[in-house]
N, C-alpha and C positions, 0 to 999 in steps of 0.2 A: 370447647371442642377437644376431641381426643386426638392422639397422635395418628390414628388411622384416618380420620377425616382430613387432617393436614396433608397426609401422604396422598390421599385421593385428590385433593385440590391441587397439589403440586403436579401430580401426573396429568390431570386435566389441563392445567396451564401448559405443561411441556408439550402435550399432544396438539393443543391449539396453536402454540407457537410454531411447532414443526409444520403443521398444515398450512399456516399462513406463510411461512417461509417458502414452502413448496410453490405456492401461487406466485410469489415474487420471483423466485429462482426460475420458474418456468417461463414467466413473462419476459424476463431479461434474456433467457436463453434463446427465445424466438427472434431476437434481434439479429443473431448471427447464424441461426440454423432454421431450415425449413420445417414447418410443423410435422410433416410425415416422417422426416428423418429423425426429428426429436422423439416422436412417439415410438417409432420403430426401435430406436436405440434404447429407450427406457424399457420397452417390452422384452427386447433381446437380453439386456442385462438382467432383468428380473427373472427371465426364464432360465438363464445360465445359473444364477444363484440358487433358484429353486431346484434345478436338476442336480446341483452339487449336494444339496442337503436331503433331497427326497428321491434319489435315483432308485433306491430299492422299492419304494412304494410305487413309483412310476412303472417299473417293470412288471408289477403285479396286476396292473389294470387290464381288464378285458376290453374288447372292442366297444361294447355298449357304454361302459363307463368312460372310455376315451371320447366317444361321441358326445356324451353329456358335457364333459369338460371342455371339449372344443366349442360346442354351442355356447356355453356360458362365457368362455373366453372371448369368442367373437362378439358377443353382445357387449361385454365389458370394453373391448377394444373400440367398438363403435361409439360407446359413450365417451370414452377418453379422447377419441379423435374429435368428436363434436366439441368437447370441452377445450381441447388445445386449439382448435380453430376459432372458438369463441375468444380464447385468450389472445390469439394472434390478431384478430380483427376488432376485438372489443376495445373500448376506450376508457372504461371505468371498472376497476377491480371490485368495488363495492356492489355495483349492479350485477357483475358476473357472479360474485359470491351469492347474492340473493337468488338470482335465477337458477343457478346450479343447485343451491340448497333446497329448492322447491321439490326436488325428488323425494325428500322425506315425507312431504305432504301428499305427493302423487302416488307413492308406493301402495298405500291402502286402497286408493281408487283403482289402480291397475289390478290389484288383487280381485276386484269385482269380476274382471274378465276371466279369472281363473276359478270362479265359482265360490269364492269366499264371501261370507256375509258379515261385515263388521258390525259391531254394536253401535248403539245410539251415541255413545260418548265420542266416537270418531267424528260424527257430523258436527258436534260442538267444538271439538279440538281443532278441526281443519281450519276454520276461519281465524281462530285465535292464533294458531301456529303461523299461518300466512301473514297475519298482521304483525306478529312478533318478529318474524324474519325481515319483513319490510322495514320495521322500525330500526332494527339492528344494522341493516345494510344500505338502505337507500338514503339519498339526500336530494337536493334540488337539481342534480345533474342527470337525472334519469332520462335516457334517450334510447330508442329502439332501432338499432342498425343491424348490419350483417352479423357482427359478433354476438349480439344479444340473442338472435335467432338460433345461433349454434349453442349458446349456453342453455337455452330452453330445450333444444333438441337433446342435449346432454342430460338434462334433468328427466325428461320423459324416458330416455333410454336407460338411465340408471334406475328409475322406478321399475321398469320392465326387468332389468337385470336382477334386481333384488328379489323379485318374485320367482324368476326362473332359477336363480342360484339357490334359493331356499328349497325349491322342489328337487333340484338335482342333488343337493347336499343330503337331503333326506333319503335318497336312494343309494 
């Protein structure tokens, strides 16, 4: 292996570790903070940080661009709200991770509603990907309660978000 591939592996590990830590941090935070306050605080902090670094670009936006950004942001906020409610009411992080990760498989299916026609390989890859996600995340404790419905709603909303965001970014 080259030094470049080791660096890529190390970065992938670091990103995976940070993402997993985010799940645990968020789940623990919900013990003392209501879900809407938690999400509102995260979005407010992210918005302030973004405004600090991008204030010049923000001022250049026209009304149409601002509308696209607002639409994409609201869809993302809805997905994150469903995710945090799933985290709040869910009982098993592995199941939550599986259900939320299904957005990756749903995104090409949602693209059908936007007029995209995926190739044949997608239809082979979808069940393989779903099976792989299930093998990675699920164990004998799979149960479907209120939290799991919110995780699934988050996955569908994220799949929709990816499609809308891609179209908005192209404009």
